[in-house]
N, C-alpha and C positions, 0 to 999 in steps of 0.2 A: 449321692454323692453327686456330686454336677463336673465335670469335666472339661476344659475346654481344652482345645489344643491351638498352636501357635505356633505359621513357618513361621521363623524370622531366616532363612535360605536371605545371600543375598541375590535378588534379583539383574539379568543381565540386562544393558542399556537395548533401553522401552521399552524392556520387554511388561513389566507392567502397565504402557501408558494408557493401554485401552481403560485397565482402573483406575486410576491415578482421572479420568477423563471423567467416568459414570462419578465417583465419589465428584464434583465438580459441582455434575450435572448435580447430582440427593440434592448436596447441602449451598446449592450457589443464592438462598439466598442469607443466610451468616456468612459469610461468606465477604456476598455484599456486601452488608453489613460493617464486617471486620476490615474491609477499605478503603470505605470510606473514613470511620476511625486511623486506618497508620495515616492519610491523607494529610485532616487534620493532624495529627502529632508530627508530624517530621517535614523536615524544608522542601518543596517543588522539586530545588537538584539531586534528589536524593533518587529520582522515578527509574532513575538507568539499575534501579536494585526492585529486585522481591523484595519480601520480607517476612515476617513467620504470622500467622493468624490461627488465633485461639476459636477454640469450637466450647459450647462449655458439654462437660463428656456429658450431661444425662441428653444433647440431642441428637448426640451419636451412638445411643446406645443399641445396641441388633438385638430383634428377636431368636434367644429362645426355647426348642427343643429337649421338656425335661420328662423324664418318666411318672409318669402320676400309677395313685396308693390303686390298684386294679379287683376285682372281680364286685362283688353285692356291699353294698353298706348299709349298716343303720344308726341313724342317729335320733339324738329326742332333744328339741331345743325348748328350754323354762320358759315357759312368756312369762309375764312382770302385771304387780298391778297398776305398778303407776301411769302409766301409758298407752293411748290404744289410735286403731290405722288412725291418722288425718289427723297424729297431735305437733302440734314445730312445737321445736326444742330450740329451749334458749338458747341465746349467746354466752359459752362463756365469762368470767368475770373478769377486771381484770386487761380490754380484752382480743383479750386472748392469742389469738397465728405465735402463737410464742417466741414472739421476740427481744430484742438482745434488755442489756442489761443485766440478765442474770449471773453469777461466777460462773470459770468455766469451770467445766468437765472435763473427771480423767478418764474418758469415759466416751464409744463409742473412732470413725474414724470417717472421714474425705474422698473423694477422690478431685487428683489434678484434670484442671481442661487438658482436653485433646490438642495438641497446637501442628502445629508442618509446615514446612519451607511455601511459598507460593514461589516461580518462576518471575522473570522481570516480565518475557511472555506475559503471564496465565493475570500480574496483577495488571497491567495496563488492559491488558482484555474487561479485566471488569470496573475498574477504572474510567476509559468509557465506552463502554456497554452500554449507556440508553445517553449517548450523545451519539450528532451526524454533524457534517457539512453541509451549510446551506449552499445549495447552490453551485451541489461538486456532477464536473461536468466531467467529459470524460474527452481529453485528444490528443490530435494527434501531432509528436513531437522530430521533427527532423533528420539530430541526429543520436538520434533513436542507441544506444551502447547493445541492443540487442539483436540478437540475429538467427535465418529460419534458410538451412537450402530453396533451391528451385530445382529446375529447370531452366538450362538455361545457351537454347543447341546442341552440337555438336566437340567433340575434338579426337583429335587421331590415336590421342593412349586414354589407357585405361585398366580398368578390371574387366573377367572374359562376364560376370552379372554382370557389370553398365554397355553390356553391346547389343546395339540397336539391325538387331539382323536386316531388313529395308533399308537402311540410307548407306548400310553396306554391300546392300544387293546393283544400289544402282550407283551405285558409286563403282564397283568392277563395268559392272556394263558398261557405261561411261566410257571409260579407261580404256575397259577390247574397241570399244569403236573409235575412239582418237587414237589409238595404237595400229590397228587394223584400215585404216582411212586411207592411210594410199598403196597395203600393198590388192586391196580392192578395187581399189580405181586401178594399177598397171593390171592386177587380172581380166576387168569390165575391158580394158582396149585389145590386150593379146584376147578374148570373145570374137572382137567385134572385127579382124584378122585372121582372127581364125576362119571364117566362117565365108569373110569373102574366097579369100583358098581353094576354103574345100570345092566350088566350082569351078576350080579351075584346076585339073590332074596332072599340069607339069608343076608343081609346086607340092611334091608329097617331101621335101625334106624342110620345108619347114614349113611344112605342116608339120612336122615330129619334133621340131623342135619348139614350136608351140605347145606341143603339151607336154610334154617335159620339163619347160620353165611354167606350165599351167602348176601342173603336180608340186614343183616344187616350193612352189608362192601358196596354193593350198596346206602340206606341209607348215610354214612359217605361217598362215593363222592359224592355221588351231596349237599352234606352241605356245601362242597367249596362255599367260594362263585364265585358266575361268575366272578367278579368287583370286586375292596377290595380301601379303601386312598394308598392302600401301593405303588398299578398301575401306580396310574394318575402318570402321566409327560408333563412337561411345555416346551415351549422352552424356550428359555436363551439364554439371547442378553448382548454380553457384549463387553467394552468403545475401538476402535482403534483410535490410532492415526491419527488424514488427515494428511495425506501429506502439508507439506504447503513453505511458499517462505521466502529465510534465508539474506540475506547479511548482509558481513565486511563492517566495513571503514574503512582502516589505517589513522589516522595524522600520514603525518611522517616532520616535522621543526628545523632544525635549529635554537638554544640555542646560540652560540658564541658569544666572543665577539661585535661579526662586528652587533651582532641582534639586536637593539633597543625596548623599548618598545610598538611605534607606530609599528615598520617593523611585532610585534607579533600580537596588534592589531588590523592591516591590512590580517595577515591568518587566528586568531582567523571569522570575518566576512565571512568567505571562505568559516570556513570550517565548521559552523552555516550552509551555505543555500546547501551545501550536503548535510550535513546530515538531514533537510527538505527538498529537494530532495528524497534522495534515502527511507525515512517514508513514502513519497505517491507511491510508488511502492514496500515497499515489509515492510512485518507481520511482523518481528521483522529486531533489527539494531542493530551487536553488534560493538563499538566502537572501536581502539586497540590511543592509545597515545604513539607516543616515542619517545622520543627526544635528539638531540645528536651532543656533540661537537667536543673530538677527542672517544669522544663513544659513544656509544646509551647504551639506561635504558630507560624502558615501567615504563609507570609512568600515573596517576591519572585524572584526565581534569584540575585537582586546581594547578599539582603540573610543569606539563605540557605549562599551559598557561603561569603563575606567578613565579613561583620557578626563577633564576635570574645566572647564569653559564655565567664563561665568558674564554677562552684558544682561542685554538685553532681550525678550522675544516678538520675531517673527518669521511664525506659524505655517503662512502662505510658500514661501523657499523653500521649504521639506516637504510641500506638493506637487510644486510646480516638479526640481529633483524628480520625486516620482513619476510624472505624468510623464519627461521627459525620456527616464531611461524604460519604459513602456511605449511608448514611439519606438526606441532605439533600440532593446532589445531584447526586449519578452516580445513581440504581433501578441495579440487576443487569437487569435488562431490557431496558434497553437498549446499559450502553454493556458493557464490555470489561476488567476492571478488573487490574491489573495493580501490585507492589508491588518497588522495593528497598527494599534498609533498612541504613547502611555506620553500623562499628561497630567502636569498637578494644575490645568489650565489655565496658568496666565498669558497672554495673546496683551497685544500692543489695542485697544478697542479697533481703531481704524482696521487691522486688520483680520479682525475674524470675520466681517464680510465678505471679505477677498473670500479665505479661506473655504465657510458655504461656500463660491459657488463655486471654486476653484474644483469642490466635491461634488459638484451637481452634477457643471456638466463637461466635464472632458473624468474623474475619474471611478467611478462610480457605474457608473454604464459599458466602464472596458474589465469592475473584478469583478470574483463569486461573491466576494465577503471583502467588508470593511470594516474590525470592532475597531472602538475607542471607549480609550478608557481614562476616568478621570480619578487618581490619588490622591485624594484630598475629603480631610474631615469638616473643610468648614463651610461653606457656602458655593453654592454653582458658583464658575469666571464663570467670564466673557467664552469658553467658544462652549461650555455648556454652555451658553443660552444662545450662540450661536449656532450649533446642532442636533437642537431640538427644532426642526423645521425639514430636518431629514428625511426623518426616521421619516411619515407625513408621503414625500414622493419617489420617499427605499422601501419600501417594508422587510421588503427579504432579503436585502446583501445590504443593511448598516444597523450596526445595533451599538450602543450606548452604557454603560454602565461607573459606577463612582464605584470604589476601595479604594479604602478605609486604613486598614492592616493589613498580616501576610495571608489570617485568618480566611482573609475572603479572597483570596484567589480565586482558590478552585468552587465558590460558590458564585462568580461569577462568571468563573468560566462554562459551569454545565450548564447553566441560565444561558449566555451568548448558544451556546451551540447541543440543549435540547430536544430532543427530537416529538419531532411539530407530528401531531397528530393525520391522520390522512381526510 
């Protein structure tokens, strides 16, 4: 008989964190496969939560110790007349393997899969594990929000632990010199007069007066305190900004009449994935939404995705606005710049070369990465043909992919940011 003891006591907060991490490392392969399936089944907009992951029970079975039969045993194994060593046993007729197709059985039992809940952070860890940001650069942010205390001179108020003995004694010495300066000057004048009068025997009374005055001044000089509360100096600490890392994400989208709401929803899923990915690599993220038809406009998120527009398409207007915003608000010395452009590919034919030139000459030299996705299930459009020349000159920070349906979003995103071998 085999006994299995299961501890069902409730664990305190974070008590089993080490065991959970060990479990995630041990079954990493199974969990990654389950996360990939979950991403394909649900909307990208649901990435703000975790998920339930199922692992086949046979894959999580643990080895167990059993009591075997002790002592010596003797067995007699009978031979056979049909087979000898080296014979090959033929496959059973009917394909074997015990496939389905038979009648249901009223015996036997099975085991359910092992199911557990992944937190949002764990889900995103597995989701983005084999991805990386191209040209990930750490740049200093001037208006940092993190601070650290550093030495900043001295102050006359503070706690005893921060008392600076050297500065306090130096201040006390300077104070004694300042307060006793006039007394010493008066004593020096009296001493000179005393030396002169000592050679004149008729000045006995004056000599006695001078000596009494010198004694009085000497007592006044000794009454100056060696150390006063005014002399105490304490080490002062000021708050200094800590250099942090920041990135700005530009979202560019065509909102002309050819862009349906379904196409905008696909673009939104890609933008959300990119924003989540950037948040894992940078401490501060700014998002700039630029929408365009014949003219470009910087808007908020609600207007970016849901406001309806009609008209033609001039993509270069959005690129010019992005370049202007970079120059005015996001200097490349302080910000890591990423951009994603979503479009159905349609553009005024005379404007496509302008878009290519703007990217090559002004935008791509300033950004860490620029991703263009064309949401179109048909033939390549004007913008796609114009952009095909760009990867040859900027292979590291420009990428372009095509998307036709929702299930293509994450595979395309994965291809764009897949880790490159060294």
